[in-house]
KEKE-3310 file (N, C-alpha, C; in steps of 0.2 Angstrom, whole numbers, plus 5000, padded with zeros to 4 digits):
npx = (4837:4853:4867:4882:4898:4914:4928:4942:4949:4962:4971:4984:4994:5005:5015:5017:5019:5009:4998:4982:4970:4968:4964:4950:4934:4917:4900:4887:4870:4856:4847:4852:4857:4872:4886:4903:4916:4931:4948:4957:4964:4962:4956:4943:4938:4945:4940:4927:4928:4931:4919:4913:4922:4932:4944:4954:4955:4971:4972:4961:4943:4929:4912:4897:4881:4882:4891:4908:4917:4929:4928:4919:4915:4919:4908:4897:4897:4893:4880:4875:4880:4880:4891:4894:4905:4917:4921:4913:4917:4925:4916:4905:4902:4894:4886:4874:4862:4852:4857:4867:4861:4853:4863:4868:4857:4853:4864:4862:4852:4839:4824:4812:4797:4801:4814:4812:4804:4813:4823:4816:4811:4823:4829:4820:4821:4834:4832:4833:4824:4819:4831:4836:4842:4853:4870:4881:4892:4888:4882:4884:4897:4891:4879:4882:4887:4875:4869:4878:4874:4860:4862:4866:4856:4846:4850:4845:4851:4854:4862:4869:4883:4890:4902:4907:4894:4889:4898:4901:4888:4873:4861:4849:4853:4859:4848:4841:4850:4849:4835:4835:4843:4834:4823:4829:4832:4819:4814:4820:4833:4851:4862:4878:4889:4902:4908:4913:4905:4899:4886:4877:4879:4875:4861:4856:4860:4858:4868:4885:4902:4918:4934:4951:4968:4966:4958:4943:4937:4926:4909:4893:4877:4872:4870:4878:4891:4894:4892:4898:4907:4914:4922:4936:4941:4936:4943:4956:4955:4955:4942:4927:4913:4896:4889:4878:4879:4890:4885:4874:4881:4887:4876:4872:4864:4866:4868:4866:4866:4860:4851:4838:4837:4843:4834:4823:4826:4829:4816:4809:4815:4810:4797:4795:4800:4789:4778:4783)
npy = (5111:5103:5107:5100:5105:5104:5112:5113:5104:5099:5088:5084:5072:5076:5069:5057:5061:5060:5064:5064:5069:5077:5090:5090:5093:5095:5093:5090:5089:5093:5080:5070:5053:5046:5036:5033:5025:5015:5010:5004:5018:5027:5039:5041:5040:5050:5061:5060:5063:5077:5083:5083:5090:5083:5081:5094:5105:5105:5114:5123:5122:5117:5117:5118:5118:5130:5137:5139:5126:5126:5137:5133:5124:5107:5103:5111:5107:5094:5095:5096:5086:5069:5056:5039:5028:5016:5006:5001:5001:5012:5022:5019:5020:5022:5015:5008:5003:5012:5024:5026:5029:5040:5050:5058:5066:5072:5081:5089:5097:5091:5085:5078:5073:5074:5069:5056:5051:5051:5042:5031:5028:5026:5015:5006:5006:5000:4987:4986:4986:4983:4981:4991:4992:4985:4982:4989:4981:4969:4965:4958:4961:4965:4970:4980:4988:4992:4998:5010:5016:5018:5028:5039:5041:5045:5058:5065:5072:5083:5078:5062:5052:5037:5024:5011:5003:4990:4980:4965:4963:4952:4946:4951:4962:4970:4973:4981:4992:4997:5000:5010:5020:5023:5028:5040:5047:5049:5059:5070:5071:5070:5056:5050:5037:5026:5012:4995:4986:4982:4977:4981:4995:4998:4995:5003:5017:5033:5039:5037:5039:5038:5036:5038:5038:5050:5058:5062:5050:5045:5049:5047:5040:5023:5015:5021:5022:5008:5003:4995:5003:5010:5001:4999:5010:5007:4995:5000:5005:4993:4988:4978:4978:4975:4958:4957:4967:4962:4950:4955:4962:4951:4945:4954:4965:4977:4991:4985:4986:4981:4967:4968:4976:4969:4957:4964:4968:4956:4950:4959:4956:4943:4945:4952:4942:4933:4940:4941)
npz = (4774:4774:4764:4757:4754:4745:4742:4731:4740:4751:4760:4770:4779:4790:4797:4791:4778:4769:4756:4757:4753:4737:4731:4731:4723:4727:4727:4738:4738:4748:4755:4747:4743:4745:4741:4745:4737:4735:4735:4750:4759:4749:4752:4757:4771:4776:4769:4774:4787:4787:4786:4799:4806:4813:4806:4799:4785:4775:4765:4755:4756:4766:4766:4776:4776:4770:4778:4783:4788:4795:4803:4813:4828:4834:4841:4836:4823:4825:4827:4815:4807:4809:4813:4811:4816:4809:4817:4831:4844:4846:4848:4856:4873:4885:4900:4898:4885:4883:4889:4881:4868:4872:4874:4864:4858:4870:4872:4862:4867:4868:4876:4887:4879:4866:4866:4871:4861:4850:4854:4856:4843:4836:4842:4839:4825:4824:4829:4843:4853:4870:4875:4882:4895:4894:4895:4884:4880:4882:4871:4855:4842:4830:4834:4842:4833:4827:4838:4839:4827:4830:4840:4833:4824:4833:4836:4825:4815:4801:4792:4789:4792:4787:4791:4783:4785:4784:4787:4795:4797:4797:4785:4790:4798:4788:4781:4790:4791:4778:4778:4787:4781:4770:4777:4783:4771:4766:4774:4769:4773:4772:4767:4768:4764:4767:4759:4755:4750:4736:4730:4740:4739:4726:4727:4736:4736:4727:4721:4717:4722:4716:4723:4721:4726:4733:4724:4715:4704:4697:4696:4698:4694:4700:4689:4680:4686:4688:4676:4661:4654:4663:4670:4668:4675:4688:4691:4692:4705:4712:4713:4710:4699:4704:4705:4697:4687:4680:4675:4668:4658:4651:4646:4637:4641:4645:4656:4672:4687:4699:4706:4704:4693:4683:4682:4678:4665:4659:4660:4652:4640:4638:4638:4626:4617:4618:4613:4600)
capx = (4841:4860:4871:4889:4902:4921:4931:4949:4951:4968:4973:4991:4996:5012:5020:5018:5020:5004:4993:4977:4965:4972:4960:4943:4928:4912:4894:4881:4864:4852:4843:4855:4860:4878:4891:4910:4920:4938:4952:4959:4969:4960:4954:4936:4937:4948:4935:4921:4930:4931:4912:4911:4927:4937:4950:4953:4959:4977:4971:4954:4937:4923:4906:4892:4875:4885:4896:4915:4918:4935:4926:4914:4918:4916:4901:4893:4896:4890:4873:4873:4883:4881:4895:4894:4912:4917:4922:4908:4920:4928:4911:4901:4905:4890:4885:4868:4860:4848:4861:4871:4856:4851:4868:4869:4851:4853:4869:4859:4846:4832:4822:4805:4794:4805:4820:4809:4802:4819:4826:4811:4811:4830:4830:4816:4824:4840:4831:4836:4819:4819:4838:4838:4846:4858:4877:4883:4897:4885:4879:4889:4900:4886:4873:4885:4887:4868:4869:4881:4869:4854:4864:4867:4849:4842:4851:4841:4855:4852:4867:4872:4889:4891:4908:4906:4889:4886:4903:4900:4881:4870:4856:4844:4856:4860:4841:4840:4854:4846:4829:4836:4845:4828:4819:4832:4831:4812:4813:4824:4840:4857:4866:4884:4891:4908:4907:4916:4900:4896:4879:4873:4880:4871:4854:4854:4861:4856:4874:4891:4908:4924:4940:4958:4974:4964:4955:4937:4938:4920:4904:4887:4872:4875:4870:4884:4897:4895:4891:4904:4912:4918:4925:4943:4942:4935:4948:4961:4955:4954:4935:4924:4906:4892:4889:4872:4882:4894:4880:4870:4885:4888:4870:4870:4858:4868:4870:4861:4870:4856:4848:4831:4837:4844:4828:4818:4829:4828:4809:4807:4816:4806:4790:4796:4800:4782:4774:4785)
capy = (5105:5104:5106:5100:5107:5104:5116:5112:5102:5095:5086:5081:5070:5078:5064:5052:5064:5057:5068:5060:5072:5080:5094:5088:5098:5091:5096:5085:5093:5091:5074:5065:5047:5045:5031:5034:5019:5016:5005:5007:5023:5032:5046:5041:5042:5057:5066:5060:5067:5084:5085:5085:5093:5078:5083:5101:5105:5108:5119:5122:5123:5113:5121:5114:5122:5137:5139:5136:5121:5128:5142:5130:5119:5100:5102:5114:5103:5088:5096:5096:5080:5063:5051:5032:5025:5009:5002:5004:5001:5018:5026:5017:5022:5022:5009:5005:5005:5018:5030:5028:5032:5047:5055:5063:5071:5076:5086:5094:5101:5088:5082:5076:5069:5074:5065:5049:5049:5050:5036:5025:5027:5024:5009:5001:5005:4996:4981:4985:4987:4979:4981:4998:4992:4980:4985:4988:4976:4962:4964:4956:4966:4968:4973:4986:4993:4995:5003:5016:5019:5021:5034:5044:5042:5048:5065:5068:5077:5084:5074:5056:5049:5030:5021:5003:5001:4983:4976:4961:4962:4947:4949:4955:4968:4974:4976:4986:4998:4999:5003:5016:5025:5025:5032:5046:5050:5050:5065:5075:5072:5067:5051:5048:5031:5023:5005:4991:4981:4985:4976:4986:5002:4998:4994:5008:5024:5035:5042:5034:5043:5033:5040:5035:5043:5057:5062:5059:5048:5043:5052:5046:5035:5016:5013:5024:5020:5001:5001:4992:5009:5012:4995:5000:5015:5003:4990:5004:5006:4987:4986:4975:4979:4970:4952:4958:4971:4958:4945:4959:4963:4945:4943:4960:4968:4984:4992:4982:4986:4978:4961:4970:4979:4963:4953:4968:4968:4949:4949:4963:4952:4937:4947:4954:4936:4930:4944:4940)
capz = (4775:4774:4759:4759:4748:4746:4736:4731:4747:4751:4767:4771:4785:4790:4800:4786:4772:4764:4753:4757:4748:4733:4727:4730:4722:4727:4730:4739:4740:4754:4754:4743:4746:4742:4743:4743:4737:4733:4739:4757:4757:4743:4755:4759:4778:4777:4767:4778:4794:4787:4786:4805:4810:4816:4803:4796:4778:4774:4761:4752:4761:4767:4768:4779:4776:4768:4783:4783:4793:4799:4808:4817:4833:4832:4844:4831:4817:4827:4827:4808:4804:4813:4810:4814:4815:4806:4823:4836:4850:4846:4848:4861:4879:4891:4903:4895:4878:4884:4891:4874:4863:4874:4875:4858:4858:4876:4871:4857:4870:4868:4882:4887:4874:4860:4868:4872:4854:4846:4857:4855:4836:4834:4845:4835:4818:4824:4832:4850:4858:4875:4877:4885:4901:4893:4894:4876:4879:4882:4864:4850:4838:4825:4837:4845:4827:4826:4843:4837:4822:4834:4844:4829:4822:4838:4836:4820:4812:4794:4788:4793:4788:4789:4789:4782:4790:4784:4789:4801:4798:4794:4780:4794:4800:4782:4779:4795:4789:4772:4779:4791:4776:4766:4781:4783:4765:4765:4778:4766:4776:4768:4769:4765:4767:4764:4759:4751:4748:4730:4730:4745:4737:4720:4728:4741:4735:4721:4718:4719:4720:4717:4725:4720:4728:4735:4719:4712:4697:4694:4700:4695:4697:4700:4682:4676:4689:4688:4669:4658:4651:4669:4673:4669:4681:4694:4692:4694:4712:4714:4714:4705:4699:4707:4700:4692:4682:4676:4671:4663:4652:4647:4642:4632:4644:4646:4663:4677:4693:4704:4704:4701:4686:4679:4682:4674:4658:4656:4660:4647:4634:4638:4636:4619:4613:4618:4608:4593)
cpx = (4848:4864:4878:4893:4910:4924:4939:4952:4957:4969:4979:4992:5003:5017:5021:5020:5015:4999:4987:4971:4969:4967:4953:4938:4922:4906:4889:4875:4860:4847:4845:4857:4866:4883:4898:4913:4927:4942:4954:4965:4968:4957:4947:4935:4940:4943:4929:4922:4931:4924:4910:4916:4932:4944:4948:4957:4966:4977:4964:4949:4932:4917:4900:4886:4877:4890:4903:4916:4924:4933:4921:4918:4915:4909:4896:4892:4892:4882:4870:4875:4884:4886:4895:4901:4911:4917:4918:4912:4924:4923:4907:4905:4901:4889:4878:4866:4856:4852:4865:4867:4854:4856:4868:4863:4851:4858:4866:4853:4840:4831:4815:4803:4798:4811:4817:4807:4808:4822:4822:4812:4818:4831:4826:4819:4830:4839:4833:4831:4820:4826:4841:4842:4852:4865:4879:4888:4895:4882:4885:4891:4895:4881:4876:4886:4880:4867:4872:4877:4863:4856:4865:4860:4845:4844:4848:4845:4853:4856:4869:4877:4890:4897:4907:4901:4887:4892:4901:4892:4878:4865:4851:4847:4857:4853:4839:4844:4851:4839:4830:4839:4839:4824:4822:4831:4824:4810:4817:4831:4845:4860:4872:4887:4898:4907:4911:4911:4896:4889:4875:4873:4875:4863:4852:4855:4860:4863:4880:4897:4914:4930:4946:4963:4971:4960:4948:4938:4932:4915:4897:4882:4875:4875:4876:4891:4899:4893:4898:4909:4916:4922:4933:4945:4941:4940:4955:4961:4954:4947:4932:4916:4902:4891:4883:4875:4886:4890:4876:4874:4886:4882:4868:4864:4860:4869:4865:4865:4866:4853:4841:4831:4839:4838:4823:4820:4827:4820:4806:4809:4812:4799:4790:4796:4793:4778:4776:4782)
cpy = (5107:5102:5105:5101:5107:5108:5116:5109:5097:5094:5082:5078:5071:5073:5059:5054:5062:5063:5064:5062:5077:5085:5092:5093:5094:5095:5090:5089:5089:5085:5069:5059:5045:5040:5033:5027:5020:5011:5008:5012:5028:5039:5046:5043:5048:5062:5066:5064:5074:5087:5087:5088:5089:5079:5090:5101:5108:5114:5118:5123:5118:5117:5117:5119:5129:5140:5136:5132:5123:5133:5139:5125:5112:5100:5105:5110:5096:5088:5095:5089:5075:5058:5044:5029:5018:5004:5004:5005:5008:5024:5025:5017:5021:5015:5005:5007:5011:5024:5032:5031:5039:5052:5060:5068:5075:5082:5091:5098:5097:5085:5081:5071:5068:5069:5057:5047:5047:5044:5030:5023:5024:5017:5004:5000:5000:4989:4980:4987:4982:4978:4987:4997:4987:4984:4984:4982:4969:4960:4962:4962:4969:4972:4980:4991:4996:5000:5010:5019:5022:5027:5040:5046:5046:5056:5069:5073:5078:5080:5068:5053:5042:5027:5014:5001:4994:4978:4972:4960:4956:4950:4953:4962:4973:4977:4982:4993:5001:5003:5010:5022:5027:5029:5039:5050:5053:5057:5071:5076:5068:5061:5050:5042:5029:5015:5001:4985:4984:4983:4980:4993:5003:4998:4999:5015:5026:5038:5038:5038:5038:5038:5035:5040:5050:5061:5058:5057:5046:5046:5051:5042:5028:5013:5015:5022:5012:4998:4999:4997:5011:5007:4996:5005:5011:4999:4994:5006:4999:4985:4983:4977:4974:4964:4953:4962:4966:4953:4949:4960:4957:4944:4949:4964:4975:4985:4990:4981:4982:4972:4963:4972:4974:4959:4957:4967:4961:4948:4953:4959:4946:4939:4949:4947:4933:4934:4943:4933)
cpz = (4773:4768:4761:4753:4750:4740:4737:4738:4747:4759:4767:4778:4786:4792:4795:4779:4767:4762:4752:4753:4744:4728:4725:4729:4722:4730:4731:4742:4745:4751:4749:4747:4742:4745:4740:4743:4734:4737:4746:4755:4752:4746:4757:4766:4779:4775:4772:4785:4793:4787:4793:4810:4813:4812:4800:4790:4779:4770:4758:4758:4761:4770:4770:4780:4774:4772:4782:4789:4798:4804:4813:4822:4831:4835:4839:4825:4819:4827:4820:4805:4809:4810:4814:4812:4812:4812:4829:4843:4851:4847:4854:4868:4886:4894:4902:4888:4879:4885:4884:4869:4865:4874:4870:4858:4864:4875:4866:4860:4870:4874:4882:4882:4868:4861:4868:4865:4850:4848:4855:4847:4833:4836:4841:4828:4818:4827:4839:4855:4863:4878:4881:4891:4900:4893:4887:4875:4880:4876:4860:4846:4833:4828:4840:4839:4826:4832:4841:4831:4825:4837:4840:4826:4827:4838:4830:4816:4804:4789:4792:4789:4791:4786:4789:4786:4789:4786:4795:4802:4794:4789:4784:4796:4794:4780:4784:4793:4783:4773:4783:4786:4772:4770:4782:4777:4764:4769:4775:4769:4771:4771:4765:4768:4763:4765:4754:4748:4742:4729:4734:4742:4731:4722:4733:4740:4728:4717:4721:4717:4721:4718:4723:4721:4729:4730:4717:4705:4693:4699:4696:4698:4697:4693:4678:4679:4688:4680:4666:4656:4657:4672:4674:4674:4687:4696:4694:4702:4715:4716:4708:4705:4702:4702:4695:4686:4677:4672:4666:4657:4648:4643:4637:4635:4646:4654:4668:4683:4699:4701:4701:4694:4681:4677:4677:4667:4655:4656:4654:4640:4633:4635:4628:4614:4613:4613:4601:4591)
residu = (MET:THR:GLU:LEU:ARG:ALA:SER:ASP:LEU:VAL:HIS:VAL:TYR:PRO:ALA:ALA:GLY:VAL:ARG:ALA:LEU:ASP:GLY:ILE:ASP:LEU:LEU:ILE:GLU:ALA:GLY:GLU:THR:VAL:ALA:LEU:ILE:GLY:GLN:ASN:GLY:SER:GLY:LYS:THR:THR:LEU:ALA:ARG:HIS:LEU:ASN:GLY:LEU:LEU:ARG:PRO:SER:SER:GLY:ARG:VAL:LEU:VAL:ASP:GLY:ARG:ASP:ALA:ALA:GLU:LEU:THR:VAL:ALA:GLN:LEU:ALA:ALA:GLN:VAL:GLY:LEU:VAL:PHE:GLN:ASP:PRO:ASP:ARG:GLN:VAL:PHE:ALA:GLY:SER:VAL:LEU:ALA:GLU:VAL:GLU:PHE:GLY:PRO:ARG:ASN:LEU:GLY:ARG:SER:GLY:ASP:GLU:LEU:ARG:GLY:ALA:VAL:ARG:GLU:SER:LEU:ALA:ALA:CYS:GLY:LEU:GLU:GLY:GLU:GLU:ARG:THR:ASN:PRO:TYR:ASP:LEU:GLY:GLN:SER:ARG:ARG:LYS:LEU:LEU:ALA:LEU:ALA:SER:VAL:LEU:ALA:MET:ARG:THR:PRO:VAL:VAL:VAL:LEU:ASP:GLU:PRO:THR:THR:GLY:GLN:ASP:PRO:ARG:GLY:VAL:GLU:ARG:VAL:ARG:ALA:ALA:ILE:ALA:ASP:ILE:ALA:SER:LYS:GLY:ARG:THR:VAL:LEU:ALA:ILE:SER:HIS:ASP:MET:ARG:PHE:VAL:ALA:GLU:THR:PHE:SER:ARG:VAL:ILE:VAL:LEU:ARG:SER:GLY:ARG:ILE:ILE:LEU:ASP:GLY:SER:PRO:SER:GLU:VAL:PHE:GLY:ALA:ALA:ALA:TRP:ASP:ALA:LEU:ARG:SER:THR:TYR:LEU:GLU:PRO:PRO:LEU:SER:ALA:ARG:ILE:GLY:ASP:ARG:LEU:GLY:GLN:GLY:SER:THR:PRO:THR:ASP:ALA:SER:LEU:ILE:ALA:ARG:LEU:SER:GLY:ASP:GLU:ALA:GLN:GLU:GLN:LYS:ALA)
# end
């Protein structure tokens, strides 16, 4: 499977004079589930777009499976890293749901049963079975976003990058995204997601990276990044920890980034009191 590495990565947008990435050193091992968080303009999307060649470093290097991304074409990188855009209308183009989902894997050389299986599995994961002949623009915005996800899932790339995957989704859509991430990870593939949804991040990813002004300021598990000791750093990026983490701190429960961890701590205290 594919390892991702950035070494002293810098990216400057010359027209604006903006140093969007300022010396990023990062290793994401194959099979990790990683969330990138930070305020708008912190460098999250810029970093993600270096992984599939949509952007190239001003200096430093990005390695994808040990190969310098600067020496690979966008097409070569697309076979390794699938990117789901935040806005599906920048990604969806085909005249039918089926044609949209088939496009990526066909370009990777898949055909026959392999192609049909990938498409069928991806449509089911995103709740789009029976919509094969539907024009994507007859779907609502949230379902077009799921279609964009399905089109990348069908490619079965070793790495999947998701840009704000839960924006505009109802609870059922959020659960579909969460289930898709779990399924990808269960197969040893890597997921990297950009998100402003702290509850979703805490409940879905094993590692959280916080960016500020193009630099990594926090990198750890949800318990570490959303624990009280990290709150000042989070606030410097205009982020708040999940509600469960704040309640847990008020109740003296320590780091409780998820509802489940908070309930488990409270249940444990109650059990101890009953024994006493």
